[in-house]
N, C-alpha and C positions, 0 to 999 in steps of 0.2 A: 504493497498500499506505498503509491507516496505520496505524501503529507506535507504542506507549505507550511511555512512559519507563520505566525499572525504579525496582517500587517506591523508596521510599528504607530507610534502613538505620533495623532493625526496636530501634535500642539500639547507643549507644553507647560505650557500655561492661555489665560483669554487673551488675549490681547486684549481688549473694549473694559474689561473689568479684571482682569489680573490672576479671574480664580483658576482654581489648576482637574476641576475633578468636571468629564465630559454626560455626558451620553449619546447613544450612537441608536436612532429613532427611528422609527418608516414613516416616509407620507406616500410613497407608488401604492396606489387601490391598487388591483389585479386585468381593472378594466379597462388600465391606463399601461398597465406594461403588456396588453395581450394590442389596444390600440399601435399602440407605438413600434408595438415589433420589439420587444429591448430582451437584449438575452442571458441570460444572469450576471458576467461581465457589467454590464454598460448597466443595469437594477442598481447593479451594486453602485457601479461607479454616481449614479444620481442621487443613493442612499447618504453615499459620507456625502457629498455638493451639501447636500438640501438636509440631510433630519440629525448629522454631527452635530452638535450645540454646546454652548457650556452651560451644567445641571442651574448657574447664579443667574448671570445679565438671560438667556436665551440663545444667543448669538451664536449663528448655522459659521460654516463656514464661508460663507462669499462675505458676513461683513467682516465676518473676522479678516478678513484677502481684505477687503473697502480699508478696513481701520488701520488697518498693519499699509497698505502705498498711501495715501495720507498726513498720519504719522512719521513714515520715512523719505516724502518729494519734505517735510517739513524740518528734519533732523530732527523730531520728537523719540527720546526717547523713555516708554513711559508706559502705562496701560493709554487707552480710550478716552475717556471719561475723565480721566486731571487732564488731556493734553484740549477733550473742547472747555472745558472749564477754565483753563491756567492761560493756555500759550495768544502771549499776545498778540502774535500775527497773526494767525490764527485766527486768531478776533475778530481782526479788523476784515479779513479774504470776505467780501462778494460772493454769495456760494448758492446756486441754483440745486435741491433735492430736487429730481422727476420721481416722482413716486417715491413711497417711505422704503429709506436705503435701511430694507428689514429694522432688526432694533436698533440699528445706527439712531436714529431718524432723532431716540429724544433724547443723547446728547449734541445731535448737532442742534437738534432747536436752543440749546442754550445761545449759538453762535450768536449775535447778535442782526449782521446780514445776513441772513437764512430769510431764499425765498425758496415756499414751499407749492410746488407746482404738480397735476393727478399725470400722464398719460392715460386717459386719450378726449380731458379736456381739454388742455391743453398739446394743439401738435407740430409732433419733434418734428416732424419734417420739417415746420413752418412758425419756426417761433417767435414770439410781436414782444419780442423783445429788440434792444440796440446792441449789434455790435460792438465785441471789448468791452461785454459796461459783467462778468463775472470773472472772477480766481479763480473759484471753486465749479467744478458740474458736477453731481455726481448719479450718477442710477443703478436701480441694481433688478436684473434679470425682465428687466422691459425691453429691453431690440427682439426677443425673436418680438413678436406684440406688434411690430411698426411695419405696415407694408411695406417699407421703404426703408428697412435701418441703413443707409449709404446716405444715405440725400438729412437722417435722425446726424448721424455722426459730425455731414459737414455742419449743422446746423449747432450744435453743443459746439461744433472748431471756432464755428464765424462770433460765434455771442464768448468766451473766455478766450477772457485780456491778452498779449501774445505772452508767451512766461505758464499760461495760466496753465490749473490741472482738470485733466478728465480723468475721471479715477468712476472703471462700474467694470459688470459684469452680465456674462450670460450664461443658460444653462450650454452644458459640453460634452459630447460624448467622446472621447479624445480615439475613439474606431473606428467614427464615419458620420457626415451632416444623421439632426436628425432629421426624420419624416415626419409630416401630417395626419394625424390617425387618416387610412385608408375611407373616403367614403361608401361605399358598396359592404366593407366589413361590418358587422355589426357589434355597437357598442356598451 
């Protein structure tokens, strides 16, 4: 019998709150696994991406990754909640959060110049915002819902000031492109 070693821990501590206990949950329903034609490896990948989370603050991997990206950009070492409360440079930033960026929103909301917009109410492909009007644009698992994600990313670039930061996540299957459910297949 060929036994594979267990996966290494995904995180030593949560970059959002600093807690060291994590939970691997489940989010995929059988009908989605079937509709997306996921094999066991792909199912496990999605479960790690979406359902592995901090036991204390409930941040999943995508939230942890976004928090780490923001703190790295601003050269901050510590936890995200302290970063949002204390980092003077970050607190001066004009931030556009498109949809709530998972568990990070409650901390991003501490920033005095945060603008929260929701897709599809705000069309990411044609944002009614001025050029160079934001220092940071952040969104999580939103682009896959936009008809033209390239146009949405171009718009994010347009509203960012030169040197600004665009931080986002998209659901990813490393083995293939995701595909929409087969309309002829019962769900």
